[in-house]
N, C-alpha and C positions, 0 to 999 in steps of 0.2 A: 655254426659260427658263434664267438660269444661276444663279440660287442662289431663296431659298425669300420673296423680296422682288421678286420676278418682274422680277428687270432683266434689259431685250431692248437687242441691241444695235439698231441704228439699222437693219440690213436684215432682220432679224426683224420690229420694228417695223412700220415698211412692208409686207412679208409680210403677218405678223397681222390690219395692220390691211385688208389690200385682201379680206382671205377674210372678213372678220367686218362689216367697215362697210357695210351697204347698207339704205339705208329705201326703205318702200314707194312706191307714187307717191303724188304728192299730187296733191286736186284742189282748186284755188279758186276760190269765187266771189266776184264784189267786187261790192261794191254802187258802181251807176254808173262800170261799166264802158265806156257811153260817153262818157263824158267825157275831160278832159285828163291824168288821171292815169289810165288806167282802160287811154288809148287806150297811154300809154305804156310804162306794164308789158306788155300783148302785144306790141304793134311789136318790142323791146327782147326778150326771147326769143324772140320767131317768129327774128328776126332772128340770135341769137345757135344759135337751133339749125337754119338753114339757110346759115349761113353767106355772108349777106350782105352785100356792102361797097358801099359809096358813094363817088365823090367830092363835096370839098365846096372852098371858095372856096382851103383848108389843106390841101389834099391828098387822099387817100384814104384812111377812116375804114374800123375793122373793131372787127365787134359784143365785149365784154365784160363781165364785170361785177365788171367795178372798186372801182365804188360799193357794193358789194353787200357787206356785213360775212362772212357767210357762206361765199360761195363766194374772195375773195381775200385776204382779215385771214389774217396769216400769227400764229403762237403759241410763245412760246418755251418750250420741253420740259423742257431742259438744257443740262449738257454731255458732250460724249464727247472726250476724248483731247487736252482742253484748248477744243474749239471748241464752241461752241453749236449748240442744236441746235434748229431750229424746223420746225415743220411747216404744211402749212393749218387753216385750224382746221373746216373741212369735212371732214378726216377724221381727227379726234378725237371728230365726232360723227355720228350716221349721221342726216345729210342728204338730204332729196332734188335731184334736179339738176334746178335749173328747165327745161331745155331736155324734163324730161319729165313739166312740170306740164300738165296737164287745166286750162284756166281758163274758167270761165261767169261769166255774173253778171246783173245787172237792172240796166234803164238804162230813163228818162221818156220819150228820144226816141222811139225806134223804127228808129234809121237801123244800119244795117251795119255794121262795124267798121271797112270801106276808108271807107266817107263820113263815121263820127267822127270817123276822123283826119284826112282833108282839113281839115274841118270845125276840129278845136283848131288846128290850123294849127300844131306841136308839133317837126314831125320836118322835118328836109329833105326836099326835093321827090323828090330822086333814090331817095330811102329810101325814101320811099312808093309814090312807082311800082312798083317790086319786091314791096311788101309786099303792097299790094291784092293777089294772086290768094290768098295764104293766110286774107285777114282780111275778103275778101267775103261769105262764107260762113256767119260768125259773125253773128248775130243775140243780142245781148241780150233776156233774157228782158225782159216788161212788169214797167216799176215802178210806183208808184206815193210820191202824194209832195201836199203841202200845197203849191197854188201859191203861197202868203201866202210859206215859205220857200225855194225854186228859186230859184234865179238866171234871167234874162231869160229867156236864152241855151240855155237846160235842155233847152228844152221844142222837137220838131222841125215 
């Protein structure tokens, strides 16, 4: 620190946050885990965590968190020697890494997550094939619902 106002150089700021910015494990429980949104969230995290790539008609795809505000966005933190300084949003607040999340939840379908993913028809087929070993043993907790409220394709 250079003064009573806690002015840091860029390298000092990076070093400080790398030592002090650690969020604890995050456990996430999703209602409707076996639905389109739940299977997509779980598949996206698993693809990122395991570095799974897949081919599409447009070429090789690699997982990322570009759509996530907490993982991809940057924030202007100031100006240093005439240059704007930006830092990833996640480096300013202690946020957990989605690759470390423990995910569970409930669903009324009774399918394991590999079957739910196939049924949802949201992800590319080649990606689905690679995710099956990671998702086949994950079975949501049984959910309860009013059959008048749930979509017709919700039940197994």
